[in-house]
TORVEXKE-692948 format. One record per residue: residue number from 0; residue in three letters; x, y, z of N, C-alpha, C in turn. Coordinates in steps of 0.05 Angstrom, whole numbers. Example, Ala and Ser with C-alpha at 12.3 -4.5 7.8 and 13.67 -1.06 7.14 Angstrom:
BEGIN
<rec 0; ala; <264; -114; 156>; <246; -90; 156>; <264; -66; 156>>
<rec 1; ser; <257; -45; 142>; <273; -21; 143>; <258; 1; 157>>
// end
This chain:
BEGIN
<rec 0; unk; <-1586; 811; 3374>; <-1562; 807; 3358>; <-1566; 820; 3331>>
<rec 1; unk; <-1548; 838; 3324>; <-1548; 850; 3297>; <-1535; 830; 3278>>
<rec 2; unk; <-1544; 830; 3253>; <-1533; 812; 3233>; <-1524; 827; 3209>>
<rec 3; unk; <-1502; 818; 3196>; <-1491; 832; 3173>; <-1506; 826; 3147>>
<rec 4; unk; <-1529; 840; 3143>; <-1545; 834; 3120>; <-1545; 858; 3101>>
<rec 5; unk; <-1545; 853; 3075>; <-1547; 873; 3054>; <-1523; 892; 3054>>
<rec 6; unk; <-1501; 884; 3066>; <-1477; 900; 3065>; <-1457; 888; 3046>>
<rec 7; unk; <-1445; 904; 3028>; <-1427; 893; 3009>; <-1442; 876; 2989>>
<rec 8; unk; <-1431; 852; 2985>; <-1444; 833; 2966>; <-1461; 812; 2980>>
<rec 9; unk; <-1466; 816; 3005>; <-1481; 796; 3020>; <-1511; 801; 3017>>
<rec 10; unk; <-1524; 785; 3000>; <-1552; 789; 2993>; <-1570; 766; 3004>>
<rec 11; unk; <-1559; 750; 3022>; <-1574; 728; 3032>; <-1568; 724; 3061>>
<rec 12; unk; <-1589; 719; 3077>; <-1586; 714; 3106>; <-1604; 691; 3114>>
<rec 13; unk; <-1592; 671; 3128>; <-1607; 649; 3138>; <-1610; 653; 3168>>
<rec 14; unk; <-1634; 652; 3178>; <-1640; 658; 3206>; <-1627; 638; 3224>>
<rec 15; unk; <-1616; 648; 3246>; <-1605; 631; 3267>; <-1626; 624; 3288>>
<rec 16; unk; <-1648; 638; 3288>; <-1668; 635; 3309>; <-1692; 619; 3300>>
<rec 17; unk; <-1699; 621; 3274>; <-1721; 606; 3263>; <-1710; 589; 3240>>
<rec 18; unk; <-1703; 564; 3245>; <-1690; 548; 3224>; <-1707; 546; 3199>>
<rec 19; unk; <-1695; 551; 3176>; <-1709; 550; 3150>; <-1718; 576; 3140>>
<rec 20; unk; <-1718; 597; 3156>; <-1725; 624; 3147>; <-1702; 636; 3132>>
<rec 21; unk; <-1707; 646; 3108>; <-1686; 658; 3091>; <-1695; 686; 3083>>
<rec 22; unk; <-1677; 705; 3087>; <-1682; 733; 3078>; <-1663; 739; 3056>>
<rec 23; unk; <-1673; 748; 3033>; <-1656; 753; 3011>; <-1663; 780; 2998>>
<rec 24; unk; <-1643; 792; 2986>; <-1646; 816; 2970>; <-1646; 809; 2941>>
<rec 25; unk; <-1669; 812; 2928>; <-1671; 806; 2899>; <-1665; 832; 2884>>
<rec 26; unk; <-1640; 839; 2882>; <-1632; 865; 2871>; <-1626; 865; 2841>>
<rec 27; unk; <-1623; 841; 2830>; <-1616; 840; 2801>; <-1641; 841; 2783>>
<rec 28; unk; <-1664; 840; 2795>; <-1689; 840; 2780>; <-1698; 868; 2773>>
<rec 29; unk; <-1716; 870; 2753>; <-1726; 896; 2744>; <-1741; 910; 2767>>
<rec 30; unk; <-1753; 893; 2784>; <-1768; 904; 2807>; <-1755; 893; 2833>>
<rec 31; unk; <-1734; 906; 2843>; <-1720; 896; 2866>; <-1737; 895; 2891>>
<rec 32; unk; <-1732; 874; 2908>; <-1748; 871; 2932>; <-1733; 853; 2951>>
<rec 33; unk; <-1741; 855; 2977>; <-1732; 837; 2997>; <-1753; 815; 2999>>
<rec 34; unk; <-1743; 790; 2999>; <-1760; 767; 3001>; <-1754; 752; 3027>>
<rec 35; unk; <-1774; 746; 3043>; <-1771; 729; 3066>; <-1787; 703; 3060>>
<rec 36; unk; <-1772; 681; 3060>; <-1785; 655; 3055>; <-1786; 639; 3081>>
<rec 37; unk; <-1809; 628; 3088>; <-1813; 612; 3112>; <-1814; 583; 3104>>
<rec 38; unk; <-1804; 565; 3122>; <-1803; 537; 3115>; <-1831; 524; 3113>>
<rec 39; unk; <-1851; 536; 3126>; <-1878; 527; 3124>; <-1896; 550; 3132>>
<rec 40; unk; <-1922; 548; 3126>; <-1940; 570; 3130>; <-1942; 578; 3160>>
<rec 41; unk; <-1943; 604; 3165>; <-1945; 614; 3192>; <-1971; 631; 3194>>
<rec 42; unk; <-1982; 632; 3218>; <-2004; 650; 3223>; <-1995; 678; 3222>>
<rec 43; unk; <-2010; 696; 3210>; <-2001; 723; 3206>; <-2024; 743; 3210>>
<rec 44; unk; <-2016; 767; 3220>; <-2033; 790; 3220>; <-2016; 813; 3208>>
<rec 45; unk; <-2028; 828; 3190>; <-2012; 849; 3178>; <-2030; 871; 3166>>
<rec 46; unk; <-2017; 893; 3160>; <-2030; 915; 3145>; <-2020; 916; 3117>>
<rec 47; unk; <-2009; 894; 3106>; <-1998; 893; 3079>; <-2019; 900; 3058>>
<rec 48; unk; <-2010; 913; 3037>; <-2028; 921; 3015>; <-2040; 896; 3002>>
<rec 49; unk; <-2024; 874; 3002>; <-2032; 849; 2992>; <-2026; 827; 3012>>
<rec 50; unk; <-2046; 809; 3018>; <-2041; 789; 3038>; <-2044; 800; 3066>>
<rec 51; unk; <-2059; 821; 3070>; <-2062; 833; 3096>; <-2085; 820; 3112>>
<rec 52; unk; <-2088; 829; 3137>; <-2108; 817; 3155>; <-2098; 792; 3169>>
<rec 53; unk; <-2116; 775; 3177>; <-2109; 749; 3189>; <-2108; 728; 3167>>
<rec 54; unk; <-2084; 719; 3160>; <-2081; 699; 3139>; <-2058; 680; 3147>>
<rec 55; unk; <-2053; 660; 3130>; <-2029; 642; 3133>; <-2009; 649; 3111>>
<rec 56; unk; <-1984; 653; 3119>; <-1964; 662; 3100>; <-1940; 643; 3099>>
<rec 57; unk; <-1927; 641; 3076>; <-1901; 629; 3074>; <-1881; 647; 3060>>
<rec 58; unk; <-1890; 670; 3050>; <-1872; 690; 3038>; <-1880; 718; 3047>>
<rec 59; unk; <-1860; 735; 3051>; <-1865; 763; 3055>; <-1847; 778; 3035>>
<rec 60; unk; <-1858; 797; 3020>; <-1844; 812; 3000>; <-1845; 841; 3006>>
<rec 61; unk; <-1822; 854; 3007>; <-1820; 883; 3012>; <-1808; 895; 2986>>
<rec 62; unk; <-1825; 906; 2970>; <-1818; 915; 2942>; <-1810; 944; 2942>>
<rec 63; unk; <-1788; 950; 2928>; <-1780; 978; 2925>; <-1794; 991; 2901>>
<rec 64; unk; <-1805; 1014; 2906>; <-1815; 1031; 2884>; <-1805; 1059; 2889>>
<rec 65; unk; <-1801; 1074; 2867>; <-1790; 1101; 2871>; <-1812; 1120; 2880>>
<rec 66; unk; <-1803; 1145; 2886>; <-1822; 1164; 2897>; <-1843; 1174; 2877>>
<rec 67; unk; <-1839; 1167; 2852>; <-1858; 1175; 2831>; <-1877; 1153; 2824>>
<rec 68; unk; <-1878; 1132; 2841>; <-1896; 1109; 2836>; <-1925; 1117; 2833>>
<rec 69; unk; <-1938; 1106; 2813>; <-1966; 1111; 2807>; <-1983; 1096; 2828>>
<rec 70; unk; <-1996; 1110; 2846>; <-2011; 1098; 2868>; <-2040; 1093; 2862>>
<rec 71; unk; <-2048; 1095; 2837>; <-2076; 1095; 2830>; <-2089; 1067; 2835>>
<rec 72; unk; <-2074; 1045; 2832>; <-2085; 1019; 2835>; <-2064; 1000; 2847>>
<rec 73; unk; <-2056; 1004; 2872>; <-2034; 988; 2883>; <-2041; 959; 2887>>
<rec 74; unk; <-2066; 952; 2892>; <-2074; 925; 2897>; <-2070; 908; 2872>>
<rec 75; unk; <-2080; 918; 2850>; <-2077; 904; 2824>; <-2048; 903; 2816>>
<rec 76; unk; <-2034; 925; 2820>; <-2005; 926; 2813>; <-1989; 905; 2829>>
<rec 77; unk; <-1995; 903; 2855>; <-1981; 883; 2871>; <-1988; 854; 2862>>
<rec 78; unk; <-2013; 850; 2855>; <-2022; 824; 2845>; <-2006; 816; 2820>>
<rec 79; unk; <-2002; 836; 2802>; <-1987; 830; 2778>; <-1957; 825; 2784>>
<rec 80; unk; <-1947; 839; 2804>; <-1919; 835; 2813>; <-1916; 806; 2823>>
<rec 81; unk; <-1935; 797; 2840>; <-1934; 770; 2851>; <-1934; 750; 2829>>
<rec 82; unk; <-1951; 754; 2809>; <-1953; 735; 2787>; <-1928; 734; 2770>>
<rec 83; unk; <-1916; 756; 2765>; <-1892; 757; 2749>; <-1869; 742; 2763>>
<rec 84; unk; <-1868; 744; 2790>; <-1846; 732; 2805>; <-1854; 705; 2817>>
<rec 85; unk; <-1877; 695; 2809>; <-1886; 668; 2818>; <-1889; 665; 2848>>
<rec 86; unk; <-1898; 687; 2861>; <-1904; 685; 2889>; <-1933; 676; 2892>>
<rec 87; unk; <-1939; 657; 2910>; <-1967; 649; 2913>; <-1984; 671; 2926>>
<rec 88; unk; <-2003; 681; 2911>; <-2019; 704; 2921>; <-2033; 698; 2947>>
<rec 89; unk; <-2042; 673; 2951>; <-2058; 666; 2974>; <-2041; 664; 3000>>
<rec 90; unk; <-2014; 663; 2997>; <-1997; 659; 3021>; <-1973; 678; 3021>>
<rec 91; unk; <-1976; 701; 3008>; <-1954; 721; 3007>; <-1964; 748; 3016>>
<rec 92; unk; <-1950; 760; 3035>; <-1956; 788; 3042>; <-1938; 806; 3026>>
<rec 93; unk; <-1950; 826; 3013>; <-1935; 845; 2997>; <-1936; 873; 3007>>
<rec 94; unk; <-1912; 884; 3012>; <-1908; 911; 3021>; <-1894; 927; 2999>>
<rec 95; unk; <-1896; 953; 3000>; <-1881; 971; 2983>; <-1867; 991; 2999>>
<rec 96; unk; <-1843; 999; 2990>; <-1828; 1019; 3004>; <-1813; 1037; 2984>>
<rec 97; unk; <-1811; 1062; 2991>; <-1795; 1081; 2975>; <-1767; 1084; 2987>>
<rec 98; unk; <-1761; 1068; 3008>; <-1734; 1069; 3020>; <-1716; 1049; 3005>>
<rec 99; unk; <-1692; 1057; 2999>; <-1674; 1039; 2985>; <-1669; 1014; 3002>>
<rec 100; unk; <-1670; 991; 2990>; <-1669; 966; 3005>; <-1642; 961; 3018>>
<rec 101; unk; <-1621; 974; 3009>; <-1595; 970; 3022>; <-1594; 981; 3050>>
<rec 102; unk; <-1614; 996; 3058>; <-1615; 1007; 3085>; <-1632; 989; 3104>>
<rec 103; unk; <-1638; 965; 3095>; <-1653; 946; 3113>; <-1636; 938; 3136>>
<rec 104; unk; <-1649; 931; 3158>; <-1636; 922; 3183>; <-1650; 896; 3192>>
<rec 105; unk; <-1634; 877; 3201>; <-1644; 853; 3213>; <-1633; 850; 3241>>
<rec 106; unk; <-1651; 843; 3260>; <-1643; 837; 3287>; <-1656; 810; 3295>>
<rec 107; unk; <-1642; 794; 3311>; <-1652; 769; 3320>; <-1646; 765; 3350>>
<rec 108; unk; <-1663; 749; 3363>; <-1659; 742; 3391>; <-1673; 716; 3397>>
<rec 109; unk; <-1660; 699; 3412>; <-1672; 673; 3420>; <-1675; 672; 3450>>
<rec 110; unk; <-1697; 660; 3460>; <-1700; 656; 3489>; <-1712; 628; 3493>>
<rec 111; unk; <-1717; 621; 3517>; <-1728; 594; 3523>; <-1758; 593; 3517>>
<rec 112; unk; <-1770; 616; 3512>; <-1799; 617; 3507>; <-1807; 623; 3478>>
<rec 113; unk; <-1788; 634; 3463>; <-1794; 641; 3435>; <-1768; 652; 3422>>
<rec 114; unk; <-1768; 653; 3396>; <-1746; 665; 3381>; <-1757; 685; 3361>>
<rec 115; unk; <-1743; 707; 3357>; <-1754; 729; 3341>; <-1734; 739; 3321>>
<rec 116; unk; <-1744; 744; 3297>; <-1728; 759; 3276>; <-1744; 783; 3268>>
<rec 117; unk; <-1731; 806; 3266>; <-1744; 831; 3257>; <-1728; 843; 3234>>
<rec 118; unk; <-1741; 847; 3212>; <-1729; 860; 3189>; <-1744; 886; 3183>>
<rec 119; unk; <-1729; 908; 3181>; <-1741; 934; 3178>; <-1728; 950; 3155>>
<rec 120; unk; <-1745; 963; 3139>; <-1735; 984; 3122>; <-1748; 1010; 3131>>
<rec 121; unk; <-1732; 1031; 3136>; <-1743; 1055; 3149>; <-1731; 1080; 3138>>
<rec 122; unk; <-1748; 1099; 3131>; <-1740; 1126; 3124>; <-1761; 1144; 3137>>
<rec 123; unk; <-1754; 1169; 3140>; <-1772; 1187; 3155>; <-1777; 1213; 3139>>
<rec 124; unk; <-1777; 1210; 3112>; <-1783; 1233; 3095>; <-1811; 1244; 3099>>
<rec 125; unk; <-1829; 1227; 3108>; <-1857; 1237; 3113>; <-1865; 1230; 3141>>
<rec 126; unk; <-1847; 1236; 3160>; <-1853; 1231; 3188>; <-1877; 1247; 3197>>
<rec 127; unk; <-1893; 1234; 3215>; <-1917; 1247; 3224>; <-1923; 1240; 3253>>
<rec 128; unk; <-1938; 1257; 3267>; <-1946; 1252; 3295>; <-1975; 1245; 3295>>
<rec 129; unk; <-1982; 1220; 3303>; <-2010; 1212; 3305>; <-2023; 1228; 3327>>
<rec 130; unk; <-2047; 1238; 3321>; <-2063; 1254; 3340>; <-2061; 1284; 3335>>
<rec 131; unk; <-2042; 1292; 3319>; <-2040; 1321; 3313>; <-2056; 1328; 3288>>
<rec 132; unk; <-2065; 1352; 3286>; <-2080; 1361; 3263>; <-2060; 1366; 3240>>
<rec 133; unk; <-2063; 1352; 3218>; <-2045; 1354; 3196>; <-2059; 1346; 3170>>
<rec 134; unk; <-2046; 1349; 3148>; <-2057; 1342; 3122>; <-2060; 1312; 3120>>
<rec 135; unk; <-2082; 1302; 3109>; <-2087; 1274; 3104>; <-2091; 1269; 3074>>
<rec 136; unk; <-2089; 1244; 3066>; <-2090; 1237; 3038>; <-2109; 1214; 3034>>
<rec 137; unk; <-2124; 1214; 3012>; <-2143; 1193; 3006>; <-2129; 1170; 2991>>
<rec 138; unk; <-2108; 1176; 2976>; <-2094; 1156; 2960>; <-2073; 1140; 2975>>
<rec 139; unk; <-2069; 1115; 2966>; <-2048; 1098; 2978>; <-2021; 1109; 2969>>
<rec 140; unk; <-2001; 1107; 2987>; <-1973; 1113; 2981>; <-1956; 1091; 2991>>
<rec 141; unk; <-1932; 1086; 2979>; <-1915; 1064; 2989>; <-1905; 1069; 3017>>
<rec 142; unk; <-1902; 1048; 3032>; <-1894; 1050; 3060>; <-1866; 1061; 3064>>
<rec 143; unk; <-1862; 1075; 3086>; <-1836; 1087; 3092>; <-1822; 1071; 3114>>
<rec 144; unk; <-1837; 1064; 3136>; <-1826; 1045; 3156>; <-1841; 1019; 3153>>
<rec 145; unk; <-1828; 999; 3142>; <-1841; 973; 3140>; <-1827; 954; 3159>>
<rec 146; unk; <-1842; 942; 3177>; <-1831; 923; 3197>; <-1842; 895; 3191>>
<rec 147; unk; <-1823; 876; 3188>; <-1830; 848; 3184>; <-1820; 833; 3209>>
<rec 148; unk; <-1839; 824; 3225>; <-1832; 812; 3251>; <-1840; 782; 3251>>
<rec 149; unk; <-1821; 765; 3255>; <-1826; 736; 3254>; <-1820; 724; 3282>>
<rec 150; unk; <-1839; 709; 3292>; <-1837; 698; 3319>; <-1840; 667; 3317>>
<rec 151; unk; <-1819; 653; 3325>; <-1820; 624; 3326>; <-1830; 616; 3354>>
<rec 152; unk; <-1855; 607; 3355>; <-1867; 600; 3381>; <-1897; 600; 3378>>
<rec 153; unk; <-1911; 597; 3400>; <-1941; 597; 3400>; <-1952; 623; 3412>>
<rec 154; unk; <-1972; 634; 3398>; <-1985; 658; 3408>; <-2015; 656; 3402>>
<rec 155; unk; <-2032; 665; 3421>; <-2060; 667; 3415>; <-2065; 690; 3396>>
<rec 156; unk; <-2088; 691; 3382>; <-2094; 714; 3364>; <-2093; 741; 3379>>
<rec 157; unk; <-2103; 741; 3404>; <-2102; 766; 3420>; <-2074; 774; 3426>>
<rec 158; unk; <-2056; 754; 3431>; <-2028; 760; 3436>; <-2015; 771; 3411>>
<rec 159; unk; <-2022; 762; 3388>; <-2011; 773; 3363>; <-2018; 802; 3360>>
<rec 160; unk; <-2043; 809; 3366>; <-2051; 838; 3365>; <-2034; 854; 3386>>
<rec 161; unk; <-2031; 842; 3410>; <-2015; 855; 3431>; <-1986; 860; 3421>>
<rec 162; unk; <-1975; 840; 3407>; <-1948; 843; 3396>; <-1946; 866; 3376>>
<rec 163; unk; <-1967; 869; 3360>; <-1967; 892; 3341>; <-1967; 919; 3356>>
<rec 164; unk; <-1982; 920; 3378>; <-1982; 944; 3394>; <-1954; 950; 3406>>
<rec 165; unk; <-1942; 929; 3417>; <-1915; 933; 3429>; <-1895; 942; 3408>>
<rec 166; unk; <-1896; 929; 3384>; <-1878; 936; 3362>; <-1882; 966; 3354>>
<rec 167; unk; <-1907; 974; 3353>; <-1913; 1002; 3346>; <-1902; 1022; 3367>>
<rec 168; unk; <-1905; 1014; 3392>; <-1894; 1031; 3413>; <-1864; 1033; 3411>>
<rec 169; unk; <-1851; 1011; 3405>; <-1822; 1011; 3402>; <-1813; 1028; 3378>>
<rec 170; unk; <-1827; 1027; 3357>; <-1822; 1044; 3334>; <-1824; 1073; 3341>>
<rec 171; unk; <-1845; 1080; 3355>; <-1848; 1108; 3364>; <-1826; 1117; 3383>>
<rec 172; unk; <-1817; 1099; 3400>; <-1795; 1105; 3419>; <-1769; 1110; 3404>>
<rec 173; unk; <-1764; 1094; 3383>; <-1740; 1098; 3367>; <-1741; 1125; 3353>>
<rec 174; unk; <-1763; 1133; 3342>; <-1765; 1159; 3329>; <-1761; 1182; 3349>>
<rec 175; unk; <-1772; 1178; 3373>; <-1769; 1199; 3394>; <-1739; 1202; 3401>>
<rec 176; unk; <-1726; 1180; 3405>; <-1698; 1181; 3413>; <-1679; 1191; 3391>>
<rec 177; unk; <-1688; 1188; 3366>; <-1672; 1198; 3343>; <-1679; 1227; 3337>>
<rec 178; unk; <-1698; 1238; 3352>; <-1706; 1266; 3348>; <-1721; 1271; 3322>>
<rec 179; unk; <-1736; 1251; 3312>; <-1750; 1254; 3287>; <-1776; 1271; 3292>>
<rec 180; unk; <-1780; 1291; 3276>; <-1803; 1309; 3279>; <-1822; 1307; 3256>>
<rec 181; unk; <-1848; 1312; 3262>; <-1868; 1315; 3242>; <-1861; 1340; 3225>>
<rec 182; unk; <-1857; 1336; 3199>; <-1847; 1358; 3182>; <-1868; 1380; 3179>>
<rec 183; unk; <-1893; 1374; 3184>; <-1914; 1394; 3181>; <-1920; 1409; 3206>>
<rec 184; unk; <-1919; 1394; 3229>; <-1927; 1407; 3255>; <-1904; 1413; 3273>>
<rec 185; unk; <-1881; 1399; 3269>; <-1859; 1402; 3287>; <-1860; 1385; 3312>>
<rec 186; unk; <-1882; 1370; 3316>; <-1885; 1353; 3339>; <-1867; 1328; 3336>>
<rec 187; unk; <-1861; 1315; 3358>; <-1845; 1291; 3357>; <-1861; 1270; 3341>>
<rec 188; unk; <-1848; 1257; 3321>; <-1862; 1238; 3304>; <-1866; 1212; 3319>>
<rec 189; unk; <-1889; 1199; 3313>; <-1895; 1173; 3323>; <-1892; 1151; 3302>>
<rec 190; unk; <-1889; 1160; 3277>; <-1886; 1142; 3255>; <-1884; 1159; 3230>>
<rec 191; unk; <-1892; 1147; 3207>; <-1894; 1163; 3182>; <-1923; 1159; 3172>>
<rec 192; unk; <-1929; 1173; 3151>; <-1956; 1172; 3141>; <-1962; 1146; 3126>>
<rec 193; unk; <-1942; 1129; 3121>; <-1946; 1106; 3104>; <-1933; 1081; 3116>>
<rec 194; unk; <-1934; 1077; 3142>; <-1921; 1054; 3154>; <-1938; 1028; 3150>>
<rec 195; unk; <-1924; 1005; 3151>; <-1937; 980; 3148>; <-1922; 959; 3166>>
<rec 196; unk; <-1936; 938; 3174>; <-1924; 917; 3190>; <-1936; 890; 3184>>
<rec 197; unk; <-1919; 870; 3184>; <-1927; 842; 3181>; <-1917; 827; 3205>>
<rec 198; unk; <-1934; 811; 3218>; <-1926; 793; 3240>; <-1932; 765; 3231>>
<rec 199; unk; <-1912; 748; 3232>; <-1915; 719; 3226>; <-1908; 702; 3250>>
<rec 200; unk; <-1924; 682; 3257>; <-1920; 666; 3280>; <-1920; 636; 3272>>
<rec 201; unk; <-1899; 622; 3280>; <-1896; 594; 3270>; <-1916; 575; 3283>>
<rec 202; unk; <-1923; 579; 3308>; <-1939; 559; 3322>; <-1923; 536; 3333>>
<rec 203; unk; <-1897; 538; 3333>; <-1879; 517; 3342>; <-1884; 511; 3372>>
<rec 204; unk; <-1890; 485; 3377>; <-1896; 477; 3405>; <-1872; 470; 3421>>
<rec 205; unk; <-1848; 470; 3409>; <-1824; 460; 3423>; <-1817; 477; 3447>>
<rec 206; unk; <-1825; 503; 3448>; <-1819; 520; 3470>; <-1836; 514; 3495>>
<rec 207; unk; <-1859; 500; 3490>; <-1876; 492; 3512>; <-1893; 514; 3524>>
<rec 208; unk; <-1894; 537; 3511>; <-1910; 560; 3521>; <-1928; 570; 3499>>
<rec 209; unk; <-1954; 574; 3506>; <-1972; 587; 3488>; <-1976; 615; 3499>>
<rec 210; unk; <-1965; 635; 3487>; <-1965; 662; 3497>; <-1992; 675; 3494>>
<rec 211; unk; <-2002; 687; 3516>; <-2028; 701; 3516>; <-2023; 731; 3516>>
<rec 212; unk; <-1999; 740; 3524>; <-1994; 769; 3526>; <-1967; 775; 3513>>
<rec 213; unk; <-1965; 799; 3502>; <-1939; 808; 3490>; <-1934; 837; 3496>>
<rec 214; unk; <-1945; 846; 3519>; <-1940; 874; 3527>; <-1912; 877; 3539>>
<rec 215; unk; <-1905; 901; 3545>; <-1877; 907; 3554>; <-1871; 896; 3582>>
<rec 216; unk; <-1891; 886; 3596>; <-1885; 873; 3622>; <-1877; 844; 3619>>
<rec 217; unk; <-1880; 833; 3595>; <-1873; 805; 3590>; <-1846; 801; 3578>>
<rec 218; unk; <-1834; 777; 3581>; <-1808; 772; 3568>; <-1811; 773; 3538>>
<rec 219; unk; <-1833; 762; 3527>; <-1837; 763; 3498>; <-1840; 792; 3488>>
<rec 220; unk; <-1855; 808; 3502>; <-1858; 836; 3495>; <-1832; 851; 3497>>
<rec 221; unk; <-1816; 844; 3517>; <-1790; 857; 3519>; <-1772; 852; 3496>>
<rec 222; unk; <-1772; 826; 3486>; <-1757; 819; 3463>; <-1766; 834; 3438>>
<rec 223; unk; <-1793; 834; 3434>; <-1804; 848; 3411>; <-1796; 878; 3411>>
<rec 224; unk; <-1799; 890; 3434>; <-1793; 919; 3437>; <-1764; 924; 3430>>
<rec 225; unk; <-1745; 908; 3441>; <-1717; 912; 3436>; <-1710; 910; 3407>>
<rec 226; unk; <-1719; 888; 3395>; <-1712; 883; 3367>; <-1723; 903; 3348>>
<rec 227; unk; <-1749; 911; 3352>; <-1761; 931; 3335>; <-1747; 958; 3338>>
<rec 228; unk; <-1742; 966; 3363>; <-1728; 991; 3369>; <-1701; 992; 3355>>
<rec 229; unk; <-1685; 970; 3359>; <-1658; 969; 3347>; <-1659; 969; 3317>>
<rec 230; unk; <-1677; 954; 3306>; <-1679; 951; 3277>; <-1688; 977; 3263>>
<rec 231; unk; <-1708; 990; 3275>; <-1717; 1016; 3264>; <-1695; 1036; 3266>>
<rec 232; unk; <-1682; 1037; 3289>; <-1660; 1056; 3293>; <-1638; 1052; 3273>>
<rec 233; unk; <-1629; 1027; 3270>; <-1607; 1022; 3251>; <-1614; 1029; 3223>>
<rec 234; unk; <-1638; 1023; 3214>; <-1646; 1029; 3187>; <-1647; 1059; 3182>>
<rec 235; unk; <-1659; 1073; 3201>; <-1661; 1103; 3197>; <-1633; 1116; 3197>>
<rec 236; unk; <-1616; 1108; 3216>; <-1589; 1119; 3217>; <-1574; 1113; 3191>>
<rec 237; unk; <-1576; 1088; 3182>; <-1562; 1081; 3157>; <-1573; 1097; 3133>>
<rec 238; unk; <-1599; 1101; 3132>; <-1611; 1116; 3110>; <-1602; 1145; 3112>>
<rec 239; unk; <-1601; 1156; 3136>; <-1593; 1184; 3140>; <-1564; 1188; 3130>>
<rec 240; unk; <-1547; 1170; 3139>; <-1518; 1174; 3134>; <-1510; 1163; 3107>>
<rec 241; unk; <-1527; 1146; 3094>; <-1520; 1134; 3069>; <-1493; 1119; 3070>>
<rec 242; unk; <-1489; 1105; 3093>; <-1462; 1094; 3098>; <-1458; 1066; 3087>>
<rec 243; unk; <-1480; 1053; 3078>; <-1476; 1025; 3069>; <-1469; 1025; 3039>>
// end
């Protein structure tokens, strides 16, 4: 299900699939960002610049920075950002993006085994094909495709890793179907040079299932793939057309 988020004056969305989850666009601040607030801490795995790895989270922040952002010390800079905005450093994942936040996309789906919300900001200005010989960089740069994936249900740690793999495959499929190319090699892009992802899992026992697998052969993996594919696609198309 697509949801009408960040269009017009609508800067707040309350999840229909994970009660208590709120996604908001903090656009009036000096440092605009998307904030996802969870009703209680969730198990997480992520590649976030702050709050990454296996941790427990109750906030996810996707912060906008312009293309001239000073990347010399992003960890300390994000720590200062968290402090200024009173986000708990120990339970907040912090991402950065150079994509305008108005191009964000949210997709949700509920099933008898789990419920999922996916929020994506995506641009392809630095699209790249993993595995091809191309220029690499030592310095950190803000993310271009940032995927925030929230799953209400139970998953083993191995299943969480499996979910990240499925989400990454869905992202690559969306780029393929949109005809996105590596700007340096001309190969079909699999992502961009600065992608990031956060997965949060509630541990809710009400569904009665503890998921061990999240590959594309499973119902859970199918949901993850659909929502990530649709969310990445919508955000890229919106950013391309500048239609919001």
